[in-house]
Backbone as CSV, one residue per row, in Angstrom:
resi,resn,N_x,N_y,N_z,CA_x,CA_y,CA_z,C_x,C_y,C_z
1,MET,-16.368,12.334,0.966,-16.232,10.885,0.986,-17.002,10.305,-0.192
2,GLU,-16.433,9.269,-0.816,-17.097,8.669,-1.964,-18.220,7.748,-1.524
3,ASN,-19.059,7.394,-2.451,-20.176,6.501,-2.215,-19.656,5.108,-1.898
4,ARG,-20.033,4.565,-0.750,-19.581,3.234,-0.333,-20.023,2.159,-1.313
5,ASP,-21.110,2.380,-2.057,-21.593,1.380,-2.999,-20.608,1.141,-4.134
6,VAL,-19.730,2.084,-4.400,-18.799,1.938,-5.509,-17.347,1.813,-5.039
7,CYS,-17.115,1.698,-3.765,-15.743,1.609,-3.252,-15.280,0.156,-3.277
8,GLU,-14.335,-0.134,-4.178,-13.833,-1.501,-4.317,-13.123,-2.004,-3.063
9,LEU,-12.609,-1.088,-2.248,-11.845,-1.502,-1.077,-12.710,-1.779,0.151
10,CYS,-13.976,-1.371,0.094,-14.879,-1.652,1.217,-15.299,-3.121,1.254
11,VAL,-15.155,-3.809,0.129,-15.512,-5.220,0.044,-14.230,-6.005,-0.199
12,PRO,-13.690,-6.603,0.855,-12.422,-7.316,0.703,-12.502,-8.430,-0.347
13,GLU,-11.523,-8.451,-1.255,-11.395,-9.500,-2.269,-10.020,-10.122,-2.147
14,SER,-9.948,-11.395,-2.418,-8.657,-12.094,-2.435,-7.823,-11.767,-1.196
15,VAL,-8.417,-11.908,-0.035,-7.753,-11.580,1.223,-6.614,-12.552,1.482
16,LEU,-5.427,-11.995,1.710,-4.235,-12.797,1.989,-3.969,-12.919,3.481
17,ALA,-4.369,-11.901,4.235,-4.218,-11.878,5.696,-5.220,-10.853,6.201
18,GLU,-5.646,-11.004,7.435,-6.633,-10.067,7.951,-6.632,-10.038,9.467
19,SER,-7.239,-8.978,9.967,-7.505,-8.827,11.389,-8.897,-8.217,11.491
20,GLU,-9.300,-7.932,12.688,-10.620,-7.334,12.898,-10.725,-5.958,12.227
21,LEU,-9.616,-5.221,12.158,-9.647,-3.835,11.699,-9.096,-3.598,10.294
22,ALA,-8.415,-4.576,9.716,-7.784,-4.351,8.416,-7.557,-5.678,7.698
23,TYR,-7.200,-5.573,6.422,-6.901,-6.771,5.649,-5.839,-6.462,4.595
24,VAL,-5.248,-7.529,4.056,-4.236,-7.436,3.000,-4.800,-8.107,1.762
25,ARG,-4.609,-7.453,0.614,-4.997,-8.048,-0.664,-3.943,-7.709,-1.703
26,ARG,-3.930,-8.472,-2.769,-3.038,-8.159,-3.882,-3.499,-6.850,-4.506
27,GLU,-2.547,-6.060,-4.944,-2.862,-4.797,-5.611,-3.385,-5.105,-7.013
28,SER,-4.541,-4.524,-7.362,-5.146,-4.791,-8.666,-4.353,-4.189,-9.819
29,ASN,-3.559,-3.171,-9.555,-2.683,-2.564,-10.570,-1.231,-2.763,-10.136
30,SER,-0.846,-4.019,-10.032,0.456,-4.384,-9.479,1.617,-3.775,-10.242
31,LEU,2.604,-3.274,-9.484,3.827,-2.729,-10.057,4.961,-3.742,-10.067
32,SER,4.829,-4.804,-9.261,5.875,-5.823,-9.192,5.304,-7.109,-8.615
33,ARG,6.073,-8.197,-8.754,5.653,-9.477,-8.169,5.492,-9.308,-6.667
34,GLY,4.312,-9.651,-6.134,4.087,-9.592,-4.697,3.506,-8.291,-4.187
35,HIS,3.267,-7.305,-5.048,2.717,-6.004,-4.632,1.348,-6.210,-3.983
36,VAL,1.217,-5.736,-2.742,-0.044,-5.830,-2.004,-0.427,-4.469,-1.441
37,VAL,-1.671,-4.377,-1.002,-2.117,-3.205,-0.255,-2.726,-3.680,1.057
38,VAL,-2.530,-2.876,2.092,-3.133,-3.129,3.394,-4.210,-2.064,3.569
39,VAL,-5.423,-2.510,3.905,-6.602,-1.652,3.872,-7.367,-1.731,5.193
40,PRO,-7.706,-0.587,5.802,-8.572,-0.649,6.980,-9.979,-1.054,6.537
41,ARG,-10.667,-1.804,7.357,-12.031,-2.236,7.012,-13.002,-1.060,6.994
42,ARG,-12.804,-0.118,7.901,-13.686,1.054,7.939,-13.360,1.950,6.753
43,HIS,-14.402,2.470,6.123,-14.197,3.385,4.998,-13.731,4.731,5.546
44,VAL,-12.464,5.017,5.307,-11.853,6.279,5.731,-10.874,6.646,4.631
45,SER,-10.852,7.910,4.224,-10.034,8.284,3.071,-8.623,8.740,3.423
46,ASP,-8.400,9.186,4.637,-7.132,9.798,5.019,-6.438,8.947,6.083
47,PHE,-5.191,8.569,5.829,-4.424,7.768,6.782,-4.450,8.388,8.174
48,PHE,-4.365,9.719,8.240,-4.301,10.410,9.527,-5.654,10.501,10.217
49,GLU,-6.718,10.109,9.535,-8.055,10.066,10.149,-8.383,8.676,10.669
50,MET,-7.489,7.716,10.450,-7.700,6.393,11.037,-7.487,6.492,12.540
51,THR,-8.135,5.623,13.275,-7.897,5.568,14.711,-6.514,4.954,14.954
52,SER,-5.985,5.169,16.145,-4.694,4.550,16.486,-4.750,3.032,16.362
53,PRO,-5.824,2.379,16.848,-5.898,0.920,16.669,-5.923,0.518,15.188
54,GLU,-6.577,1.294,14.332,-6.577,0.991,12.899,-5.168,1.132,12.317
55,GLN,-4.478,2.196,12.697,-3.112,2.387,12.206,-2.211,1.239,12.659
56,MET,-2.346,0.818,13.901,-1.537,-0.292,14.416,-1.867,-1.591,13.684
57,ALA,-3.149,-1.819,13.400,-3.548,-3.017,12.663,-2.926,-3.025,11.267
58,VAL,-2.879,-1.870,10.633,-2.265,-1.758,9.307,-0.775,-2.077,9.394
59,ILE,-0.090,-1.528,10.393,1.347,-1.791,10.556,1.598,-3.274,10.824
60,GLU,0.794,-3.886,11.678,0.961,-5.310,11.969,0.786,-6.145,10.706
61,LEU,-0.203,-5.785,9.875,-0.423,-6.538,8.647,0.655,-6.257,7.602
62,LEU,1.248,-5.063,7.620,2.392,-4.809,6.737,3.519,-5.783,7.071
63,ASN,3.762,-5.989,8.356,4.798,-6.936,8.783,4.462,-8.365,8.354
64,ALA,3.201,-8.765,8.505,2.779,-10.107,8.100,2.904,-10.272,6.585
65,ALA,2.511,-9.238,5.841,2.604,-9.297,4.383,4.056,-9.389,3.943
66,ARG,4.929,-8.629,4.589,6.352,-8.673,4.250,6.903,-10.079,4.448
67,ALA,6.546,-10.724,5.548,7.026,-12.088,5.805,6.567,-13.037,4.701
68,ARG,5.344,-12.895,4.278,4.813,-13.751,3.211,5.538,-13.477,1.891
69,ILE,5.728,-12.204,1.572,6.414,-11.832,0.332,7.849,-12.336,0.349
70,GLU,8.519,-12.214,1.493,9.897,-12.711,1.622,9.968,-14.189,1.262
71,SER,9.048,-14.981,1.801,9.101,-16.428,1.571,8.691,-16.801,0.154
72,GLU,7.794,-16.030,-0.472,7.318,-16.366,-1.813,8.174,-15.797,-2.936
73,TYR,8.721,-14.587,-2.746,9.370,-13.888,-3.854,10.830,-13.486,-3.609
74,SER,11.267,-13.443,-2.377,12.639,-13.041,-2.027,13.083,-11.750,-2.715
75,PRO,12.352,-10.653,-2.517,12.752,-9.387,-3.153,14.038,-8.839,-2.537
76,ASP,14.608,-7.867,-3.228,15.843,-7.245,-2.770,15.599,-5.990,-1.934
77,GLY,14.382,-5.486,-1.921,14.034,-4.290,-1.167,12.533,-4.057,-1.236
78,TYR,12.087,-2.946,-0.642,10.658,-2.605,-0.604,10.471,-1.100,-0.681
79,ASN,9.320,-0.701,-1.187,8.804,0.651,-0.999,7.471,0.494,-0.289
80,ILE,7.210,1.376,0.662,5.910,1.461,1.327,5.363,2.828,0.979
81,GLY,4.112,2.879,0.521,3.571,4.169,0.116,2.101,4.335,0.427
82,VAL,1.752,5.569,0.768,0.368,5.948,1.007,0.143,7.286,0.319
83,ASN,-0.846,7.348,-0.551,-1.216,8.608,-1.181,-2.396,9.179,-0.397
84,ILE,-2.274,10.425,0.020,-3.326,11.049,0.831,-3.790,12.305,0.114
85,GLY,-4.961,12.243,-0.469,-5.535,13.374,-1.190,-5.220,13.333,-2.675
86,ALA,-6.084,13.946,-3.459,-5.939,13.955,-4.912,-4.621,14.600,-5.341
87,ALA,-4.174,15.630,-4.643,-2.922,16.307,-5.008,-1.723,15.380,-4.858
88,ALA,-1.854,14.348,-4.023,-0.776,13.382,-3.819,-0.954,12.140,-4.695
89,GLY,-1.992,12.153,-5.528,-2.206,11.039,-6.436,-3.176,9.990,-5.955
90,GLN,-3.883,10.238,-4.850,-4.842,9.248,-4.364,-6.021,9.177,-5.330
91,SER,-6.272,7.995,-5.868,-7.379,7.822,-6.811,-8.512,6.991,-6.225
92,ARG,-8.216,6.194,-5.208,-9.258,5.441,-4.490,-9.341,6.061,-3.110
93,MET,-10.448,6.697,-2.815,-10.573,7.469,-1.581,-10.953,6.605,-0.380
94,HIS,-10.202,5.544,-0.225,-10.263,4.642,0.922,-8.794,4.326,1.193
95,VAL,-8.345,4.568,2.412,-6.929,4.363,2.726,-6.488,2.988,2.249
96,HIS,-5.330,2.945,1.637,-4.671,1.690,1.288,-3.169,1.957,1.260
97,VAL,-2.453,1.141,1.982,-1.007,1.290,2.110,-0.349,0.260,1.195
98,HIS,0.431,0.746,0.240,1.118,-0.126,-0.709,2.383,-0.700,-0.090
99,LEU,2.587,-1.993,-0.273,3.852,-2.647,0.037,4.336,-3.206,-1.299
100,ILE,5.370,-2.560,-1.833,5.847,-2.871,-3.176,7.220,-3.521,-3.100
101,PRO,7.295,-4.822,-3.388,8.595,-5.476,-3.422,9.430,-4.910,-4.574
102,ARG,10.720,-4.755,-4.338,11.625,-4.240,-5.365,12.692,-5.277,-5.646
103,TYR,13.103,-5.330,-6.890,14.065,-6.318,-7.348,15.221,-5.621,-8.047
104,THR,16.428,-6.062,-7.773,17.602,-5.502,-8.424,17.386,-5.535,-9.933
105,GLY,17.526,-4.355,-10.556,17.362,-4.251,-11.998,15.951,-3.952,-12.462
106,ASP,14.987,-3.803,-11.532,13.615,-3.528,-11.981,13.473,-2.130,-12.591
107,VAL,14.389,-1.239,-12.265,14.533,0.058,-12.932,16.033,0.274,-13.128
108,PRO,16.423,1.071,-14.117,17.854,1.265,-14.370,18.618,1.827,-13.173
109,ASN,18.024,2.794,-12.460,18.709,3.408,-11.327,17.662,3.788,-10.274
110,PRO,17.577,3.022,-9.190,16.551,3.292,-8.180,16.895,4.428,-7.217
111,ALA,18.012,5.112,-7.428,18.423,6.186,-6.516,17.296,7.197,-6.338
112,GLY,17.063,7.560,-5.104,16.006,8.519,-4.791,14.716,7.867,-4.350
113,GLY,14.541,6.586,-4.686,13.337,5.861,-4.253,12.060,6.623,-4.523
114,ILE,11.208,6.730,-3.525,9.917,7.380,-3.719,10.028,8.887,-3.906
115,ARG,11.186,9.457,-3.607,11.374,10.890,-3.853,11.247,11.223,-5.333
116,CYS,11.411,10.227,-6.188,11.363,10.457,-7.636,9.952,10.673,-8.169
117,VAL,8.937,10.596,-7.316,7.582,10.862,-7.805,7.410,12.323,-8.164
118,LEU,8.248,13.189,-7.636,8.235,14.611,-7.993,9.421,14.859,-8.914
119,ALA,9.184,14.687,-10.190,10.247,14.804,-11.182,10.999,16.123,-11.014
120,GLY,12.307,16.038,-11.067,13.135,17.244,-10.981,13.364,17.755,-9.575
121,LYS,12.787,17.119,-8.564,12.938,17.581,-7.180,14.047,16.855,-6.441
122,LEU,14.614,15.819,-7.046,15.656,15.047,-6.400,16.956,15.842,-6.400
123,ALA,17.545,16.006,-5.211,18.831,16.712,-5.106,19.933,15.840,-5.687
124,ALA,20.859,16.452,-6.359,21.958,15.693,-6.983,22.967,15.252,-5.949
C-alpha cells in the first residue's frame, strides 16, 4: 500500500457528488468531456478488497454521475473502467472507477471498446 500522505485520492477535491463511503470527482487526466472517477473514501488499492457496502456506494454514485453527465454533455455512450494492479495499468494505488463519456466520432472506429487496450488481441 502506498503512503497515505501522498495519495491524491485520499483527499477529495472538486467533489461533484458524495456519500458516506465514496465520492465523485472530475478525472485529473480527462479523456473526454465529463470524464469522472468514483472513489471510495477508505484507502484501498484493489476493487475486490472493498467491502460490499463500499462497492454498492461506488455503483450508486456511478449512476448519479451518469445522470449528471447526461444532462450536462449528452454523450452517445460510456466506458466504465477499473485498473487493478500495475500489470493492468493501475498507477494510483487507491481504487477509482472511471466513467468515461463517449461521443460519436471521438475515435475513428470504436469497435472493440475497452478490449482494445490489449493491442492485437481483438478478434476479427
